[in-house]
C-alpha positions in Angstrom: 14.7 -23.9 -12.4 15.7 -20.3 -13.0 15.0 -18.0 -10.1 12.0 -15.7 -10.6 12.3 -11.9 -10.6 10.1 -9.2 -9.0 8.4 -6.1 -10.3 6.8 -3.5 -8.0 4.4 -1.0 -9.7 5.1 2.3 -8.0 4.6 5.1 -10.7 1.0 6.2 -9.9 0.1 9.4 -8.2 -2.2 7.8 -5.6 -5.0 10.4 -6.1 -7.6 8.2 -4.3 -5.6 8.3 -1.0 -5.0 12.0 -0.8 -4.1 13.9 1.3 -1.7 11.0 2.4 0.0 11.3 -1.0 0.3 15.1 -1.1 4.0 14.9 -0.5 4.6 11.1 -0.8 4.3 8.5 -3.5 1.7 6.0 -2.5 4.2 3.1 -1.8 5.9 5.3 0.8 2.7 5.6 2.9 3.9 4.6 6.4 2.5 1.6 8.4 4.0 1.4 11.9 6.9 3.4 10.8 7.8 1.6 7.6 6.6 2.3 4.1 4.1 -0.1 2.6 6.6 -1.0 -0.1 9.2 -2.0 2.5 6.9 -4.8 3.6 6.7 -6.0 0.0 10.4 -5.9 -0.5 10.9 -7.9 2.7 8.2 -10.5 1.6 9.9 -10.9 -1.8 13.3 -11.4 -0.1 11.9 -14.0 2.2 10.7 -16.0 -0.8 14.1 -15.8 -2.6 13.1 -13.0 -5.1 16.3 -11.0 -5.0 16.2 -9.0 -8.3 13.4 -6.4 -8.1 12.6 -3.7 -10.6 10.5 -0.7 -9.6 8.9 1.8 -12.0 8.7 5.3 -10.6 7.3 8.7 -11.6 5.5 10.8 -9.0 8.0 12.0 -6.4 10.3 9.2 -7.5 13.3 10.4 -5.5 11.6 9.6 -2.2 11.4 5.9 -3.2 14.9 5.8 -4.7 16.6 7.6 -1.8 14.9 5.3 0.8 15.5 1.9 -0.9 18.7 2.6 -2.8 20.2 -0.5 -4.2 18.2 -2.8 -1.9 21.3 -4.1 -0.1 19.7 -3.5 3.4 17.2 -6.2 2.5 19.6 -8.6 0.7 18.2 -7.8 -2.7 19.1 -5.8 -5.8 16.6 -3.1 -6.7 16.6 -1.2 -10.0 14.4 1.7 -11.1 12.8 2.8 -14.3 11.8 6.5 -14.3 8.8 7.4 -16.4 8.7 11.0 -17.5 8.9 13.4 -20.5 11.1 16.3 -21.3 9.0 19.4 -21.7 9.8 23.1 -21.6 13.3 22.5 -20.4 12.2 20.2 -17.5 11.7 16.5 -17.0 8.1 15.9 -15.9 6.8 12.7 -14.4 4.4 10.9 -16.7 3.4 7.4 -16.0 3.2 5.0 -18.9 0.5 2.7 -17.5 1.2 -0.4 -15.5 1.9 -2.5 -18.7 3.5 0.3 -20.7 6.0 0.8 -17.9 7.1 -2.8 -18.0 7.5 -2.7 -21.8 9.7 0.3 -21.4 12.0 -1.7 -19.1 12.1 -4.6 -21.4 13.0 -2.5 -24.4 15.7 -0.7 -22.4 17.4 -3.7 -20.7 15.6 -7.0 -21.4 15.1 -7.4 -17.6 12.1 -9.8 -18.0 13.9 -12.9 -19.1 12.2 -15.3 -16.7 9.0 -15.7 -14.7 8.3 -12.5 -12.9 6.0 -11.8 -10.0 4.4 -8.3 -10.4 2.9 -6.6 -7.3 1.2 -3.3 -6.9 3.1 -1.2 -4.4 0.1 -0.2 -2.3 -0.9 -3.4 -0.4 0.2 -5.6 2.4 0.3 -9.3 1.5 1.4 -12.7 2.9 1.0 -14.7 -0.3 2.9 -18.1 -0.5 4.8 -17.1 -3.6 6.4 -20.5 -4.0 3.0 -22.2 -4.2 1.7 -19.6 -6.6 4.7 -20.1 -8.9 4.3 -23.9 -8.8 0.6 -23.6 -9.9 1.6 -21.1 -12.6 4.3 -23.5 -14.0 2.1 -26.6 -13.7 -0.6 -25.1 -15.9 2.0 -23.8 -18.4 0.5 -20.4 -18.0 1.7 -17.4 -19.9 0.1 -15.1 -17.3 -1.6 -15.8 -13.9 -3.7 -13.5 -11.8 -3.9 -14.1 -8.1 -7.6 -13.5 -7.1 -9.7 -13.3 -3.9 -13.5 -13.5 -3.6 -15.1 -10.2 -2.6 -18.7 -9.3 -1.7 -20.7 -8.8 -5.0 -21.5 -5.2 -3.9 -17.8 -4.4 -3.9 -16.8 -5.6 -7.4 -16.9 -2.0 -8.9 -13.6 -1.4 -6.9 -11.7 -4.1 -8.7 -10.8 -5.9 -11.8 -13.0 -9.0 -12.0 -12.2 -12.4 -13.7 -14.5 -14.9 -15.2 -13.0 -18.4 -15.6 -13.9 -21.8 -17.0 -13.8 -25.0 -14.8 -10.0 -25.3 -15.2 -9.4 -21.7 -14.0 -8.6 -20.4 -17.4 -9.7 -16.7 -17.7 -12.3 -16.2 -20.4 -13.1 -12.6 -19.7 -11.6 -9.8 -17.6 -13.7 -6.8 -16.5 -12.1 -3.7 -15.1 -14.3 -2.3 -12.2 -17.7 -3.4 -13.5 -21.0 -2.3 -12.0 -22.3 -5.0 -9.7 -25.2 -5.8 -12.0 -22.8 -6.3 -14.9 -20.1 -8.3 -13.2 -19.6 -11.9 -14.4 -18.1 -13.0 -11.1 -17.0 -11.7 -7.8 -13.4 -12.9 -7.9 -11.2 -9.8 -7.9 -7.7 -9.3 -9.1 -5.4 -8.5 -6.2 -2.9 -6.7 -8.3 -0.5 -9.7 -8.0 0.4 -11.3 -11.3 2.9 -13.9 -12.7 4.1 -13.2 -16.2 6.3 -15.1 -18.6 8.6 -12.9 -20.9 6.2 -13.6 -23.8 3.5 -11.5 -22.1 5.8 -8.4 -22.0 6.5 -8.8 -25.7 2.8 -8.5 -26.5 2.6 -5.0 -24.9 2.7 -2.3 -27.6 5.9 -0.3 -27.7 6.0 3.4 -26.8 2.4 3.6 -25.6 0.5 4.2 -22.4 -0.9 0.7 -21.7 -2.7 -0.6 -18.7 -2.6 -4.2 -17.3 -6.2 -4.5 -16.1 -8.1 -2.6 -18.8 -6.0 -3.4 -21.8 -3.5 -6.2 -21.5 -5.7 -8.7 -19.7 -8.7 -8.3 -22.1 -6.3 -8.8 -24.9 -4.9 -12.0 -23.4 -8.4 -13.4 -22.7 -9.8 -12.4 -26.1 -6.9 -14.1 -27.9 -7.4 -17.4 -26.0 -3.9 -17.4 -24.6 -2.9 -19.6 -21.6 -4.1 -17.0 -19.0 -5.2 -18.3 -15.6 -6.7 -17.2 -12.3 -5.5 -18.6 -9.0 -7.9 -18.6 -6.1 -5.8 -18.4 -3.0 -6.4 -17.8 0.6 -4.0 -15.2 2.0 -4.0 -11.8 3.7 -4.4 -8.9 1.1 -4.8 -5.5 2.7 -5.2 -2.9 0.0 -4.8 0.8 0.7 -7.0 1.8 -2.2 -8.8 4.8 -0.5 -8.1 7.1 2.4 -10.5 5.3 4.7 -8.6 2.0 4.0 -5.5 3.5 5.7 -7.3 4.0 9.0 -8.8 0.4 8.8 -5.4 -1.1 8.0 -3.8 0.4 11.0 -6.7 -0.7 13.2 -6.2 -4.3 12.0 -2.4 -4.2 12.5 -2.6 -2.8 16.0 -5.2 -5.5 16.9 -2.7 -8.1 15.8 -4.9 -9.4 13.0 -2.1 -9.3 10.4 0.3 -12.1 11.2 3.5 -10.8 9.5 3.3 -7.4 11.1 5.3 -7.2 14.3 4.8 -4.3 16.6 8.0 -2.2 16.9 9.3 -0.8 20.1 9.1 -2.3 23.6 5.9 -3.5 25.3 5.9 -1.6 28.6 2.4 -2.7 29.7 -0.1 -5.0 28.1 -1.0 -3.7 24.6 1.2 -0.6 24.9 4.4 -0.3 23.0 6.8 2.6 23.0 9.9 3.7 21.0 13.0 5.3 22.4 13.2 8.8 23.9 9.6 9.3 24.9 8.4 11.6 27.6 5.1 10.3 29.2 3.6 11.2 32.6 2.7 7.6 33.3 1.2 8.3 36.7 -1.3 10.9 35.4 -2.3 9.6 31.9 -4.8 6.9 30.9 -3.5 4.8 28.0 -5.6 1.7 27.0 -4.0 -0.5 24.3 -3.4 -1.5 21.7 -1.3 1.7 21.3 2.0 2.3 19.7 3.9 5.4 20.8 6.9 6.2 18.6 10.2 7.8 19.4 10.3 11.5 20.5 6.6 11.6 21.6 5.6 13.7 24.6 2.3 13.0 26.4 1.4 15.4 29.2 -0.6 14.8 32.4 -4.3 14.3 32.1 -4.1 13.0 28.5 -6.1 9.9 27.5 -5.2 7.6 24.7 -7.6 4.8 23.7 -6.5 2.2 21.2 -6.2 1.0 18.6 -4.1 4.2 18.2 -0.7 4.9 16.6 1.2 8.0 17.6 4.0 8.7 15.2 7.4 10.1 16.1 7.8 13.7 17.3 4.2 14.1 18.2 3.0 16.1 21.3 -0.2 15.4 23.1 -0.9 18.2 25.6 -2.7 18.1 29.0 -6.2 16.7 29.1 -6.3 15.9 25.4 -8.1 12.8 24.2 -7.0 10.6 21.2 -9.3 7.7 20.5 -8.8 5.0 17.8 -6.8 7.4 15.7 -3.6 7.9 13.8 -1.3 10.8 14.5 1.3 11.3 11.7 4.8 12.7 12.3 5.2 15.8 14.4 1.5 16.4 15.1 0.6 18.6 18.1 -2.7 18.0 19.9 -3.3 21.0 22.1 -4.8 21.1 25.6 -8.3 19.7 25.9 -8.6 18.7 22.2 -10.4 15.4 21.3 -9.9 13.3 18.2 -11.8 10.1 17.6 -11.4 7.8 14.6 -9.4 10.4 12.8 -6.1 10.6 10.8 -4.4 13.7 12.0 -1.3 15.4 10.6 0.2 18.9 11.1 -1.5 20.0 7.8 -4.8 18.0 7.6 -7.4 15.9 9.5 -9.4 13.1 8.0 -12.5 11.9 9.9 -12.8 8.1 9.2 -16.5 8.1 9.9 -17.5 10.8 7.4 -14.6 10.8 5.1 -14.3 14.6 5.5 -10.9 16.1 5.1 -10.0 19.4 6.7 -6.8 21.2 5.7 -5.1 23.2 8.3 -3.2 26.4 7.8 -1.4 26.3 11.2 -1.6 24.8 14.7 -4.2 27.2 15.8 -6.6 26.1 13.0 -6.0 22.5 14.1 -7.0 23.5 17.6 -10.2 25.2 16.5 -11.2 22.3 14.3 -10.4 19.7 17.0 -12.4 21.6 19.7 -15.3 21.9 17.4 -15.2 18.1 16.6 -14.9 17.0 20.2 -17.4 19.3 22.0 
């Protein structure tokens, strides 16, 4: 059997997870010091998928510079840039999830075997071999990996309706709960035969969920849903990011190993940290990255992730929060259930985002939140 290939969809702007994507493409959002997309590359490599294509657009160079040829992971990675030449400059312009794949096919014919397609913004532990076996046994042209979601949440997903054999008879993109024909959601993981790519119109912006899938279902093609049990952690909105890290730090995601060294139960640290252990209170699970300084009197309550280069001053409190790179928490400040960076703060409980002009602004906002 010919080896399958991989496709990671990475061209979107990630507007729903701003401000995390102000300066990063969505697949580069960090989870315990690694981009989300790196976990996907590692997972594909574990399952023998060693030829991976990535479509890129928004801040594409950050993905390309980090992953390069893929040799660090034992795979070959190629890139397809989506943009237009306007006014003397090349401007990123995504072609849609399906349109981007058709562009690759027209350019190089990459999709010449079964391909697993994965959105670049989720953590998964899918048994790819089992999914491919089911796909092949049904002689499917396309398969969608689905999970059951609460009926109230269907408006966040593409929803499939199937017959008794699992064949998809309709596909609804983010329906209202009262209009949904099922509560089995597409996870953004698909298996495609080359014939599917050839059905995508050439040279057009074309979406997988809202256009390609309804076309497959409407034409009665061998298009199936797979109902599998696996971890699928989607970073679809800004509040999801905080929730993902809480789950990871609690050890609820099997394939996510805590980096660093465990120096006391539930507390991991990286190299080159400065922590006044005798005069701080740190209650795990907590990960403290390299280059972090924590002064006397500070209190850290987990699940909390403190990213490299951060500085927590005397008597500050950080509770169930995420500190992104080089964040300074000044003396006496308190942050609870918050994502904090040098330029913004996001309160998980309210969804409020506060943009910060400088460190003094961060201090004023933090004091106001905590007192």
